NUMILUM-563059 format. One record per atom (N, C-alpha, C): residue in three letters; x, y, z. Coordinates in steps of 0.02 Angstrom, whole numbers, plus 50000, padded with zeros to 5 digits. Layout:
BEGIN
ALAXYZ;...
This chain:
BEGIN
MET498955022949898;MET499615026449902;MET499335033349848;ASP499665037949860;ASP499365045049828;ASP500045044949763;LYS499615048349726;LYS499885048349669;LYS500445054149650;HIS500205059849690;HIS500665066649684;HIS501085068049739;LYS501255060349787;LYS501835059349843;LYS502445058549789;PRO503075060149820;PRO503795059949761;PRO503705051149792;GLY503875044849726;GLY504105038049734;GLY503475035249718;TYR502995039149683;TYR502355034749658;TYR502495030149578;ASN502495024949573;ASN502405022649499;ASN501965018549523;GLU501735014749419;GLU501315009449433;GLU501535004849444;ASP502175001349455;ASP502454998349450;ASP502504995249553;SER502585000749596;SER502535000449657;SER501824998249682;LEU501435003149641;LEU500645001649644;LEU500544993849637;LEU500554990849600;LEU500774984349560;LEU501024979949626;GLN501754980749654;GLN501764976849706;GLN501504979649784;MET501214983349757;MET500614983449856;MET500084978649834;VAL499854979549780;VAL499214975749773;VAL499234968149768;THR499894966149733;THR500064957049745;THR500284956749800;ASP500484959149864;ASP500644957149918;ASP500134957549942;LYS499804958749934;LYS498944959949982;LYS498664954349960;VAL498584952049892;VAL498544947349858;VAL498854939549892;MET499434940049906;MET499854934149928;MET499514933449987;THR499664939450023;THR499394939150099;THR498604934950114;LYS498244936850060;LYS497664933950053;LYS497474927050072;VAL498194925650007;VAL498094916849966;VAL498214914450042;VAL498814917350067;VAL499054914250141;VAL498444913050172;GLU498034919050210;GLU497524917650223;GLU496844912050218;LYS496784911550167;LYS496324906350149;LYS496504901250146;LEU497394898050137;LEU497674890450115;LEU497584889050202;LEU497774894450263;LEU497764891250336;LEU497104891650341;SER496644893250331;SER495914892350351;SER495524886250310;HIS495814885550273;HIS495604877450233;HIS496094869550287;ILE496784872950287;ILE497144867550310;ILE497124866250377;GLY496994872550421;GLY496934873350497;GLY497564873450512;LYS497964878350530;LYS498614877450567;LYS498804874450612;ASP498414873650656;ASP498654868150712;ASP498374860850694;LYS498184859950616;LYS498104849950614;LYS498554849450571;ILE499024854250543;ILE499664849150483;ILE499764844350504;GLN500074844450568;GLN500504838250579;GLN500084832150575;GLU499394831850564;GLU498964826850590;GLU498904823550491;TYR499124827550426;TYR499264826550364;TYR500014823250361;GLY500214824550404;GLY500884819550378;GLY501744822450408;LEU501934820250394;LEU502794826150401;LEU503284827050357;SER503084823150305;SER503504825450241;SER503104830650199;PHE503554834950180;PHE502994840250153;PHE503264843750064;ALA503024844250020;ALA503294845249956;ALA502974852949930;ASP503314856149893;ASP502944863249831;ASP502994859749773;ILE502824862249752;ILE502884860749670;ILE502934868449638;GLY503584867949595;GLY503544876449574;GLY504234877649578;THR504414885549569;THR505094888449607;THR504744891449678;PRO505404895549696;PRO505264896049791;PRO504654902949741;ASN504354906249801;ASN503724911149801;ASN503654913049847;PRO503324920749880;PRO503244921149937;PRO502694920249983;LYS502044915049932;LYS501744910649944;LYS501904905550028;MET502394902449988;MET502554897350024;MET502964897550085;GLU503444904550053;GLU503814907350098;GLU503544907750177;LYS502854912050167;LYS502524913650228;LYS502224905950259;LEU501964904250224;LEU501674894550231;LEU502064893950285;LYS502684890150255;LYS503194888950303;LYS503524892250372;GLU503264898450390;GLU503394901350417;GLU502914902350478;LEU502244901550473;LEU501494902350497;LEU501584893850533;LEU501584889950472;LEU501534884350502;LEU502164878650527;ARG502754881950535;ARG503274879750577;ARG503454871550541;ILE503394871850484;ILE503414865650445;ILE504384868550403;ALA504614860050374;ALA505154860850320;ALA504824859050244;VAL504794861650206;VAL504514861550142;VAL505174857550076;ASP505044852950048;ASP505564851349984;ASP505484855649948;GLN505814858449929;GLN505584863149835;GLN505794857649775;ILE505294857449762;ILE505224853049699;ILE505084856949607;ALA505534859549579;ALA505354859349514;ALA505804856149460;VAL505744856049412;VAL506084852149330;VAL505964860649294;PRO506444857849217;PRO506364862649165;PRO505604864249154;ASP505184859849125;ASP504694860149126;ASP504114854349141;PHE503724856549178;PHE503214853949211;PHE502684850149152;ASN502624853049113;ASN502234849249048;ASN502534840849014;PHE503264842249034;PHE503414834049018;PHE503954830649057;ASP504284833449110;ASP504844833449138;ASP504844829749198;PRO505024823249217;PRO504644818949263;PRO505114821749337;LEU504714820749386;LEU504844825149439;LEU505144818349474;PRO505724821449526;PRO506224815849552;PRO505754809949593;LYS505974803649612;LYS505444801449617;LYS505884793949695;HIS506494799449712;HIS506704798349751;HIS506384797849854;LYS505834800749821;LYS505364802249896;LYS504554801649902;LYS504374799649937;LYS503644799949951;LYS503534805250014;TYR503054810749969;TYR502704815350014;TYR502014812750044;ASP501844816850090;ASP501234815150143;ASP500804821550116;VAL501104826950098;VAL500754833050092;VAL501124836950014;ILE500734838049985;ILE501064841149917;ILE500674848949917;PHE500994854249900;PHE500824860449890;PHE500864860149814;CYS500184860849787;CYS500294864549700;CYS499864870549704;LEU500034876149710;LEU499924883149700;LEU499764887149650;GLU499414888149595;GLU499404891249567;GLU500074887249489;VAL499954883749471;VAL500474879749425;VAL499854878649377;LEU499344873549398;LEU499104870949320;LEU498904873649294;GLU498694879849317;GLU498454886049229;GLU498904885649196;HIS499294886349199;HIS500124886249158;HIS500384882649116;LEU500204877349123;LEU500384871949085;LEU499844867849033;GLN500154867948985;GLN499854865048911;GLN499624855448924;ASN500024853448969;ASN499974847548975;ASN500004845249065;PRO499504848649108;PRO499044848049164;PRO499014839149164;LEU498664835749135;LEU498744828949160;LEU499574825649193;PHE499914827949142;PHE500424824349155;PHE500824826849231;LEU500944832249254;LEU501004832749312;LEU500664831949358;MET499984829849351;MET499634829049422;MET499654819349405;ARG499854817249363;ARG500144809649369;ARG500744810449404;GLU501144812449391;GLU501904815249419;GLU502014816349496;LEU501224820249521;LEU500944823249593;LEU500984815549626;LYS500374812149580;LYS500154805049617;LYS500724800649611;SER501304801849598;SER501784794049600;SER502354798049661;ILE502274803449678;ILE502794804149733;ILE502354806049801;LEU501634803849801;LEU501134804249841;LEU501184799149895;SER501314797849951;SER501004792749997;SER500484791749992;ASP500394784649998;ASP499684781350013;ASP499344784450043;ILE499484788450105;ILE498964792550169;ILE499094799350148;GLY499334800450092;GLY499514809150080;GLY498974813550012;THR499134819350045;THR498774823750013;THR499004828349980;ILE498604830249919;ILE498994836349884;ILE498424842849905;PHE498564850749907;PHE498194856449909;PHE498404858849862;LEU497964859649815;LEU498014862349752;LEU497524867649756;THR497984873749708;THR497414879049700;THR497554882349623;MET496954885349610;MET497124888549531;MET496504892349511;PRO496394895049474;PRO495714899049465;PRO495494895149389;SER494794897749400;SER494304893749348;SER493874899549310;ASN493874901849262;ASN493464907049236;ASN493264902149127;PRO492664904449134;PRO492504905549066;PRO492974906049004;TYR493234902748959;TYR493674905748904;TYR493574912248900;PHE493134914148874;PHE493114922048854;PHE493764927848894;LEU493514922948979;LEU493684926949007;LEU494134927449057;LYS494584919449026;LYS495314917349066;LYS495764923849049;TYR496344923649100;TYR497074929349100;TYR497154925949019;ASP497594930448994;ASP497854929448934;ASP498524923848940;TYR498984924948982;TYR499644919749019;TYR499304913649047;HIS498754912049029;HIS498484903949074;HIS498174901749015;PHE498614893349026;PHE498344889948950;PHE497604887348967;ASN497614883149010;ASN496934882149042;ASN496824886149111;GLU495964886049130;GLU495644888449175;GLU495004883749170;MET495084877649216;MET494724870949208;MET494284874149309;ARG493574871449248;ARG493034871249308;ARG493054866149366;LYS492814864949421;LYS492894860349454;LYS492534853449416;LYS492134853949354;LYS491734847649337;LYS492324843949293;ASP492654849049259;ASP493224847949226;ASP493744844849237;PHE494074848649300;PHE494324845049321;PHE494284838249348;ILE493654837649387;ILE493854832449403;ILE493424824949337;LYS493444827849297;LYS493434820849248;LYS493924820249179;TRP494274827549178;TRP494914827249149;TRP495654824449170;ILE495554825349235;ILE496144825149275;ILE496174819349349;LEU495534819849393;LEU495794816949442;LEU495184810149416;ASP494724809249407;ASP494564801449383;ASP495144796149336;PRO495474800249273;PRO495694796149235;PRO496194794149270;LEU496734798349344;LEU497204797249367;LEU496804791949450;ASP496304792249456;ASP496044789149514;ASP496164793849585;LEU495984797249565;LEU496084804749631;LEU495474806149657;VAL495474808149705;VAL494804808949737;VAL494884816249771;LEU494394821549760;LEU494274827549777;LEU493924826949856;VAL494384828849892;VAL493984826349967;VAL493704833849984;ARG493814840149966;ARG493524846849978;ARG493884851449934;HIS493244855149915;HIS493384859449887;HIS493094866949892;ARG493434872449893;ARG492974878949903;ARG493174885249854;ARG492754889249819;ARG492944892949770;ARG492724899049798;TYR493104906149796;TYR493224909849841;TYR493674915849792;ASN493414922449823;ASN493854931049789;ASN494394931049842;PHE494824933249799;PHE495374936449845;PHE495044942249887;MET494794946149864;MET494744954049880;MET493984955349842;ARG493764961249884;ARG493134963949859;ARG493384972149861;ASP493024974449811;ASP493224980849790;ASP493064983749716;TRP492724988449732;TRP492204989749660;TRP492324994849624;ARG493164996349637;ARG493565000749561;ARG493674994349534;ALA493594989349541;ALA493704985249468;ALA493114986349405;LEU492434988249425;LEU492094990349384;LEU492244994249311;PHE492794997549339;PHE492925003849311;PHE493575003549263;VAL493874996849265;VAL494364998449240;VAL494474994049182;GLY494024991249145;GLY494064990349067;GLY493434984549073;ILE493344980849013;ILE492674977549017;ILE492774969249030;ARG493494968249037;ARG493284960249081;ARG493244959249141;PRO493494965449180;PRO493334965749268;PRO492514967449248;LEU492244970849216;LEU491564971349209;LEU491184965149195;LEU491444960149164;LEU490854953949138;LEU491164949649205;ARG491654950849229;ARG491684943349286;ARG491404948449350;SER491184955049341;SER490854954049416;SER490054953849384;ILE489924953049332;ILE489004951649301;ILE489194943649339;ARG489574940249296;ARG489744932749287;ARG489614931449359;ASP490074933049415;ASP490064932349500;ASP489344931849506;ARG489204927149564;ARG488374925049580;ARG488414931449638;ASP489024930349670;ASP488924934149728;ASP489054943049736;PHE489294943449671;PHE489414951949630;PHE489944955149679;ARG490404952249684;ARG490994954149699;ARG491564953649642;PRO491674959849642;PRO492164960949573;PRO492744960349569;THR493224957049538;THR494064958249537;THR494354962149479;PHE494934965549519;PHE495574966749468;PHE495854962149424;TRP495524964049372;TRP495874958749296;TRP496684956649314;ALA496854954049309;ALA497704951549303;ALA497774954949384;LEU497654956549421;LEU497904958049502;LEU497644952849543;ILE496874952249541;ILE496334948249593;ILE495794944049548;GLN496074939749572;GLN495544935149530;GLN495174930149608;VAL494664927149558;VAL494204921249585;VAL494624913649595;ASN494624912449616;ASN495044904849615;ASN494734900149683;ASN495024893849668;ASN494814885249680;ASN495264883249728;PHE495154879749794;PHE495614877849842;PHE495244869649839;TYR495864866349827;TYR495434858549815;TYR495944854649858;GLU495774849849913;GLU496204844149946;GLU496054837649910;ILE496464835649859;ILE496564826849816;ILE497064822949881;THR496714818449879;THR496814811249893;THR496794805349840;LYS497264801149862;LYS497404794549804;LYS496764789249821;ASP496344787149767;ASP495954782649794;ASP496304776349797;ASN496534775249872;ASN496764768049873;ASN496314760849870;ASN495614761449839;ASN495284754949825;ASN495424754649747;SER495764760049714;SER495684756649651;SER496234752049619;ALA496064747849577;ALA496434742849557;ALA497004742949522;ILE497024751149513;ILE497754752149461;ILE498234754549522;
């Protein structure tokens, strides 16, 4: 977008980048889940959180009906228990919570015995995490502090960047540190583009609990 053309402003640039990120998120999710295999996971679907463009695009492409589940505070408020779901989407939610263990326990309570949780969240060292995130857990911490205590099983995990753009090297010290940290040297825009994690999670039905 040309800064010298009428109508240019920082908000429109932010929206353009945000839309591009959203598209990348959906593409990644579809590649992980499998557009042609979604019905194999089950017939009842839920999305955790407020309505968002990612889920709207997913519903359109997957041609599925999804129940939107939101409560005033995911840190403390129980989820409705009137229905069990075969697939639960939890996209970019956990990192915003002070009490992520509580929400994951609630997700387990509404997950069918053969159900799957598709969860995404970023993970960065503390000094590189986003200011508006309470936590950004690494895979091993997520397993140790969340999944293992709840007898949840990690089936698949993949870590990926949304975009490649070397301009991120020149927008501040934190993007520069992120680019140095990433082993594949693909820098990311701070607060606009992030390194993310995809998790596929199921119940441990062999557990005594």
